[in-house]
C-alpha positions in Angstrom: 204.1 41.7 217.8 200.7 43.0 216.2 200.0 44.7 212.6 197.3 46.5 212.6 195.4 47.7 209.4 193.1 50.6 209.8 190.9 52.7 207.1 190.7 56.1 205.6 187.5 58.0 207.1 185.5 60.6 205.7 183.4 62.8 208.7 180.2 65.1 208.5 179.1 63.7 204.9 177.3 67.0 204.1 174.5 67.8 207.2 176.1 65.4 209.6 178.4 68.0 211.4 180.6 66.0 214.0 178.1 62.9 213.9 178.6 60.8 210.4 181.3 59.0 209.4 182.3 56.4 207.0 185.4 54.1 206.4 187.2 54.4 203.0 189.2 51.6 201.5 192.6 53.5 201.7 194.4 52.2 204.7 197.5 53.2 207.0 199.2 49.6 208.4 201.1 49.6 211.5 203.3 47.2 213.4 203.4 47.4 217.2 206.1 45.8 219.6 206.7 46.0 223.1 210.3 46.9 224.0 212.3 47.2 227.2 212.0 50.6 227.2 211.9 53.8 225.2 210.1 54.6 221.8 211.4 53.3 218.2 209.6 54.8 215.1 209.5 53.4 211.5 208.1 55.3 208.6 207.2 58.1 210.5 207.7 61.9 209.8 210.3 63.0 212.4 208.1 65.7 213.9 205.8 62.9 214.9 208.4 60.6 216.4 207.6 61.1 220.1 205.3 60.5 223.2 202.6 62.7 221.6 202.5 60.3 218.5 198.8 59.7 218.8 199.3 56.1 218.5 201.0 56.1 221.5 198.8 58.4 223.0 195.9 55.8 222.7 198.2 52.5 223.7 198.7 54.4 227.0 195.1 55.4 227.5 194.3 51.4 226.8 197.3 50.4 228.9 196.3 52.7 231.5 192.4 50.9 231.4 193.6 47.5 231.6 195.9 48.7 234.9 199.1 47.7 233.1 202.5 49.6 233.0 203.3 51.2 230.0 206.5 49.5 228.4 209.0 50.7 225.4 207.0 50.3 222.2 208.6 49.9 218.9 205.8 50.9 215.8 206.6 50.7 212.3 204.1 52.4 209.8 203.2 52.4 206.3 200.8 55.5 205.4 198.4 55.6 202.5 196.3 58.4 204.2 197.3 62.2 203.5 198.2 63.8 206.7 195.7 67.1 207.1 193.4 66.5 204.6 190.4 65.6 206.4 190.6 61.9 205.9 191.2 60.7 209.4 194.8 60.2 209.5 194.5 61.4 213.0 191.8 58.6 214.0 194.0 56.0 211.9 196.9 56.5 214.8 194.3 56.4 217.6 192.4 53.3 216.3 195.8 51.8 215.8 197.4 52.3 218.9 194.2 51.2 220.8 193.9 48.2 218.7 197.6 47.2 219.2 197.4 47.4 223.2 194.1 45.7 222.9 195.6 42.5 221.1 198.5 42.4 222.7 197.1 41.6 226.2 194.2 39.1 225.5 192.1 41.5 223.4 189.6 42.1 226.4 187.8 45.0 225.1 185.6 45.2 221.7 186.0 48.1 219.3 183.0 49.9 220.9 184.7 49.6 224.4 187.9 51.2 222.8 186.0 53.8 221.2 184.8 54.3 224.7 188.3 54.3 226.2 190.2 56.5 223.4 187.3 59.0 222.4 188.4 62.2 224.8 191.8 62.1 222.3 190.0 63.7 219.5 187.0 65.0 221.6 184.4 63.7 219.0 183.9 60.0 217.5 182.8 60.8 214.3 186.1 59.6 212.8 187.1 57.0 215.3 184.1 55.3 215.3 184.1 54.4 211.6 187.8 53.8 211.5 187.0 51.1 214.3 183.8 49.7 213.4 183.7 50.4 209.3 181.1 51.2 207.3 178.8 54.5 207.4 178.4 55.2 211.4 176.4 58.0 212.9 177.5 58.5 216.7 177.4 60.4 219.6 178.2 61.1 223.2 176.2 60.7 226.2 177.5 61.1 229.7 181.0 60.6 228.6 179.9 57.4 226.4 180.1 57.0 222.9 177.0 55.5 221.6 177.3 54.5 217.9 174.7 53.3 215.1 175.9 51.8 211.6 173.9 52.4 208.6 174.1 50.8 205.0 174.9 52.6 201.9 173.1 51.0 198.7 176.0 49.5 196.6 175.6 51.6 193.2 176.9 54.5 195.4 180.6 55.6 194.6 182.5 57.6 196.8 185.6 59.7 195.1 187.8 61.7 196.8 189.9 64.8 195.5 192.6 66.2 197.8 195.1 68.9 197.0 198.7 69.7 197.6 198.2 71.8 200.8 197.0 71.3 204.0 194.1 72.5 206.4 194.4 72.1 210.2 191.4 70.7 211.9 192.2 73.9 214.4 192.0 76.3 211.3 188.7 74.8 210.2 187.2 74.9 213.7 188.4 78.4 214.0 186.0 79.8 211.4 182.8 77.9 212.7 180.2 80.4 214.4 179.6 80.5 218.0 175.9 80.5 217.7 173.8 79.2 214.7 170.2 80.8 213.7 167.1 78.3 214.7 166.4 78.0 211.0 169.8 76.4 210.2 169.4 73.9 213.1 166.2 72.7 211.7 168.0 72.7 208.3 170.4 70.1 208.9 168.2 67.9 211.0 165.8 67.5 208.5 168.2 66.4 206.0 170.3 64.5 208.1 167.4 62.2 208.5 166.4 62.2 205.1 170.1 61.5 204.1 170.4 58.4 205.9 167.5 56.5 204.2 168.5 58.1 200.8 172.0 56.4 200.9 170.4 53.2 202.0 168.2 53.3 199.2 170.7 54.6 196.4 168.0 57.3 195.7 169.9 59.9 194.0 167.3 62.7 193.8 166.9 62.0 197.7 170.7 62.7 198.2 171.1 65.8 195.8 168.6 67.5 197.7 169.8 66.3 201.4 173.5 66.3 200.6 173.5 70.1 202.3 174.3 71.9 204.8 174.4 75.1 207.0 176.6 74.8 210.0 180.2 74.0 208.5 180.3 74.1 204.9 179.9 77.4 204.0 182.3 78.6 206.2 185.1 76.2 205.8 184.7 76.0 202.0 186.6 79.8 202.2 189.4 78.3 203.4 190.0 75.8 200.3 191.6 77.2 197.3 189.1 76.6 194.0 186.5 74.7 196.1 184.0 76.3 193.7 185.4 75.3 190.7 186.1 72.0 192.2 182.5 71.5 193.0 181.1 73.2 189.8 183.3 70.6 187.7 182.3 67.6 189.9 178.5 68.2 189.8 178.8 69.1 185.5 180.8 66.0 185.2 177.7 63.9 186.5 178.5 63.6 190.3 175.1 62.8 192.3 176.3 65.3 195.1 179.2 66.9 196.9 180.6 67.9 200.1 183.9 68.7 201.8 185.7 65.3 203.5 185.7 66.2 207.3 187.3 69.6 207.8 188.8 69.6 204.6 190.5 70.3 202.0 189.6 67.1 200.7 186.1 67.1 198.7 184.1 64.4 197.8 181.6 63.5 195.5 179.1 60.9 194.8 178.5 59.5 191.8 176.9 56.0 190.3 179.2 56.0 187.2 183.2 55.5 186.8 183.0 57.6 183.9 182.4 60.6 186.3 185.8 60.3 187.5 187.5 59.9 183.8 185.4 63.4 183.1 187.0 65.0 186.6 189.8 63.6 186.1 190.7 64.9 182.4 190.2 68.6 183.7 191.9 68.7 187.3 194.9 70.0 185.6 192.8 73.2 184.7 192.7 74.0 188.8 194.9 75.7 190.7 197.2 73.6 192.8 197.3 69.8 192.5 194.9 67.8 192.9 194.5 64.1 193.5 191.5 62.0 192.4 190.9 58.9 194.5 187.8 56.3 193.8 187.4 54.6 197.4 185.0 52.3 198.1 183.4 51.9 201.3 185.3 50.0 203.8 183.1 47.4 205.6 185.6 45.7 208.3 187.1 48.7 209.9 190.3 48.2 211.9 191.9 44.7 211.2 194.4 42.9 213.9 196.9 40.5 212.6 199.1 38.7 215.3 202.9 38.0 214.3 
């Protein structure tokens, strides 16, 4: 039996579309036990209690890589990460299943190797890389092999998530993106991506404010998120350094350096359409953690 704890993740972080991701201190915890046959679930919505559950899919991927037969599996879940909100709930399942299979069979693979084995499940590593590795990670895929680099974030920076009581599927969020973009928009994002990494490392508020802008996905996805403009205005007027969509949304994320910003935002959330929850989320630097029972 093995217990696996996986952090939430926020992807894109403004201009880093499908490239940047950061692990946040909100966790899903899973207990895996191999059984003679079948699948058993506890703490999981009935709709996901089947072989298509991403934890099962990832577990099977690692077993296949090891050349071992897939036995039955019992999975118990304690979840804090909301589903379909842009905080990496799918990546947490993949990371957990992969790490569990690895741990229960001698831990032959590193976290980076597990990323390579399971990356195709989601198709891009922006959430899965930080879920496994922790911290702020930039990643891409070269010849089918994920490549990842970890970056420092200045300790003065605070990440705060605002998520509503409605879902937004990644499929829907991708469907509104253009198939082609102007050359100027590509240059806009590349330049800001390069500056943003250094700005986050130094905690340079002016540079973060300038570089945390995007033309590839946020102008299109923001239209799918009710009250986007109102939430953005509220956060910035309350003193947030910068604001962006978390992953595919609908969770919205702002950076600040003072917890008073959270207090000011929280005091006005009742004025918005829908019910919004505010969570101040420190960066998780450990990624996926495994404990053998």
